[in-house]
C-alpha positions in Angstrom: 0.1 0.0 0.1 1.3 3.5 -1.0 0.9 6.3 1.9 -0.2 9.7 1.1 -0.4 12.9 3.1 -3.5 14.9 3.7 -4.9 17.8 5.8 -8.3 18.1 7.1 -10.2 21.4 6.8 -9.5 22.2 10.5 -5.6 22.0 9.7 -4.8 18.7 11.1 -2.3 17.0 8.9 -2.3 13.1 8.6 -1.1 10.2 6.7 -3.1 7.4 5.1 -2.2 4.1 3.5 -4.2 3.5 0.0 -4.6 0.7 -2.4 -7.2 -0.8 -4.8 -9.8 0.4 -6.8 -13.6 0.3 -6.7 -16.2 1.6 -4.2 -14.3 3.8 -1.3 -13.7 2.1 1.9 -12.2 3.9 4.8 -10.5 1.9 7.6 -10.3 3.2 11.1 -7.7 1.5 13.2 -7.9 0.5 16.9 -6.2 2.2 19.9 -3.0 0.0 19.2 -2.7 1.6 15.9 -2.1 -0.2 12.7 0.2 -3.2 12.4 3.2 -3.1 10.0 1.5 -5.6 7.8 -2.2 -5.2 7.6 -3.4 -8.4 5.7 -7.0 -7.6 6.0 -6.4 -4.1 4.0 -4.8 -6.2 1.5 -7.7 -8.4 1.0 -10.1 -5.8 1.0 -8.0 -3.9 -1.5 -8.9 -6.6 -4.0 -12.6 -5.4 -4.2 -12.4 -1.9 -3.0 -10.3 1.6 -3.0 -9.0 1.2 0.6 -8.0 4.1 2.7 -6.5 3.7 6.1 -5.9 7.1 7.9 -3.9 7.5 11.1 -5.6 9.1 14.0 -3.6 12.1 15.5 -1.5 10.7 18.1 -0.3 7.7 16.0 1.9 9.4 13.2 4.6 11.7 13.1 2.1 14.6 12.9 0.8 16.4 15.5 -3.0 17.4 16.2 -3.8 15.1 19.2 -4.0 18.2 21.3 -7.1 19.5 19.3 -9.4 16.3 20.0 -10.5 16.8 23.5 -13.7 14.6 23.8 -15.9 12.3 21.8 -17.4 15.1 19.7 -13.9 16.1 18.6 -13.0 12.7 17.5 -16.3 12.4 15.5 -16.1 15.4 13.6 -12.4 14.8 12.9 -13.6 11.5 11.3 -15.8 13.3 9.0 -13.2 15.8 8.2 -10.9 12.9 7.3 -13.6 11.7 4.8 -13.8 15.1 3.3 -9.9 15.3 3.0 -9.8 12.1 1.3 -12.0 13.1 -1.3 -14.3 10.2 -1.3 -18.2 10.1 -1.5 -20.1 8.4 1.0 -17.4 5.7 1.7 -18.0 2.5 3.4 -16.4 2.6 7.2 -14.5 -0.3 8.7 -13.7 0.1 12.2 -11.8 -1.7 14.8 -12.5 -1.3 18.5 -11.7 2.4 19.3 -12.0 3.0 15.7 -15.3 1.2 15.5 -16.6 3.2 18.3 -16.0 6.6 16.3 -17.3 5.0 13.2 -20.5 4.4 14.8 -20.6 7.9 16.5 -20.0 9.5 13.0 -22.8 7.5 11.5 -25.1 8.6 14.2 -24.2 12.3 13.6 -24.0 12.2 9.8 -25.7 9.2 8.1 -25.5 10.9 4.7 -21.8 11.0 4.8 -21.1 7.3 4.8 -22.2 3.9 3.1 -22.3 1.0 5.2 -20.7 0.0 8.5 -18.5 -2.8 9.6 -17.6 -2.6 13.2 -15.0 -5.2 14.4 -15.4 -5.6 18.1 -16.2 -1.8 18.6 -15.6 -0.3 22.1 -18.2 2.1 23.4 -20.5 0.1 25.5 -20.3 -0.7 29.2 -22.0 -3.6 31.0 -21.5 -3.6 34.8 -22.0 -7.5 34.9 -19.2 -7.5 32.3 -16.6 -5.0 32.8 -14.0 -4.6 30.3 -10.3 -5.1 31.5 -8.2 -2.0 31.9 -6.1 -1.9 28.8 -4.3 1.3 30.2 -3.0 -0.6 33.1 -1.6 -3.7 31.2 2.0 -4.0 30.3 3.2 -4.5 26.9 4.1 -8.2 27.9 0.3 -8.7 29.1 -1.4 -7.6 25.8 -0.9 -10.6 23.7 -2.9 -12.9 26.0 -5.4 -10.0 26.2 -6.0 -9.3 22.5 -5.3 -12.7 20.7 -6.8 -16.1 20.8 -3.4 -17.1 20.4 -1.2 -15.3 22.7 2.1 -16.8 21.0 1.1 -15.6 17.6 0.1 -12.3 19.3 3.2 -11.8 20.8 5.1 -12.2 17.4 2.9 -9.6 15.9 2.9 -7.0 18.3 6.3 -7.2 19.8 8.2 -8.6 16.5 11.9 -6.9 16.0 11.6 -5.1 19.5 14.6 -5.7 21.6 13.4 -5.0 25.2 16.9 -5.8 26.5 18.2 -2.4 24.8 17.1 0.5 27.1 16.8 3.0 24.2 14.3 0.5 22.3 12.2 0.2 25.5 12.3 3.7 26.3 11.1 4.5 22.5 8.2 1.8 22.8 7.0 3.0 26.1 7.0 6.7 24.9 5.3 6.1 21.7 2.7 3.6 23.3 2.1 6.4 26.2 1.2 9.0 23.4 -1.1 6.5 21.7 -2.7 5.6 24.7 -3.1 9.0 26.2 -5.1 10.1 23.0 -7.2 7.1 23.1 -7.6 7.5 26.9 -9.6 10.7 26.1 -12.7 8.6 25.2 -11.7 5.4 26.7 -10.7 6.1 30.0 -11.4 5.1 32.9 -14.1 3.3 30.9 -15.3 3.3 27.3 -18.9 4.8 28.2 -19.3 8.3 26.5 -23.3 7.6 26.2 -22.9 6.1 22.7 -25.7 3.9 23.7 -28.1 6.6 24.0 -27.3 7.5 20.2 -27.3 4.3 18.5 -31.0 4.4 17.8 -29.8 6.9 15.0 -27.4 4.9 13.4 -29.5 4.1 10.1 -26.6 3.1 7.9 -26.6 -0.7 7.1 -24.5 -2.2 9.9 -22.5 -5.5 10.1 -20.8 -6.3 13.6 -17.9 -8.7 13.3 -16.7 -10.4 16.5 -14.0 -12.9 17.6 -15.3 -15.7 19.5 -12.7 -15.7 21.9 -12.4 -11.8 22.4 -11.0 -11.4 26.2 -10.9 -7.6 25.9 -14.5 -6.9 24.8 -16.2 -10.1 25.5 -18.7 -11.6 23.0 -21.9 -10.5 25.1 -21.2 -7.0 24.2 -21.9 -8.3 20.5 -25.6 -9.1 21.4 -25.7 -5.7 23.2 -24.6 -3.8 20.0 -27.1 -5.8 18.1 -30.0 -4.9 20.3 -29.2 -1.3 20.3 -28.3 -1.0 16.4 -31.7 -1.0 14.1 -31.2 -4.2 11.6 -27.6 -4.9 12.7 -26.2 -8.2 11.4 -23.5 -10.2 13.5 -20.8 -12.3 12.1 -18.7 -14.5 14.5 -15.1 -15.3 13.6 -13.8 -18.7 15.0 -10.3 -18.7 16.0 -10.1 -15.0 16.8 -10.0 -12.7 19.9 -10.1 -8.8 19.9 -7.3 -8.6 17.2 -9.7 -10.7 14.6 -8.5 -9.0 11.7 -5.0 -9.8 12.3 -5.6 -13.5 13.4 -8.2 -14.2 10.6 -7.9 -11.7 8.0 -9.5 -14.0 5.4 -12.5 -14.6 7.6 -13.0 -11.2 8.4 -12.4 -10.0 4.9 -15.2 -12.6 3.7 -17.7 -11.4 6.1 -17.1 -7.9 5.2 -17.0 -8.3 1.4 -20.2 -10.3 1.4 -22.0 -7.6 3.6 -20.9 -4.7 1.6 -21.7 -6.4 -1.7 
């Protein structure tokens, strides 16, 4: 995928990966940011013109200081679509990105096509609390995010030599910046009253969930389906919260079949 520079009407600069041709599709990454290799995007690019923008705080450009609350993130997402120059793109959002995608659709249903939400954040069930991602160490994340922690460790920590003080410091600084930005809408719990607005989500919506998700457990899929009018649900076997990294073929198939 090639990478291009863009700027929103508000003046926030961002980078976006781009590949493929066909109907436009915008992928909104989660709090962990994009992986070096994104097999799901490569598969989607076989059918769609895929854009994968970086949220402020995840790239070299600044701008995260301008995003203070849920409305800021939502409007920035809509500004990104405008900056990309695409008309009514499909939105695919993972976790944190899925939460924002849903908010975007509730606020401006005419700006987007269909939605595919991959284990979206944004809801809270007292009986099923979501683990505190912000209190987790890098070594705890693979077991929390992946059905196969060993494979997850290779994906998340590949090439990082934590015996090197400079490498460890760099990782921790970058991770703190990302989580500091995500924490504005996820900490201490990911509840920004999205549940009160989901009745407005008129766009066709597909929920995609890993059956072994230990971060946002599958019971949340049922709650999303209750709140989103006419939402469909696709289960992915052998996948945890990072379902798009663990089972990209199955996730791509579910999305492609839904989007048509």
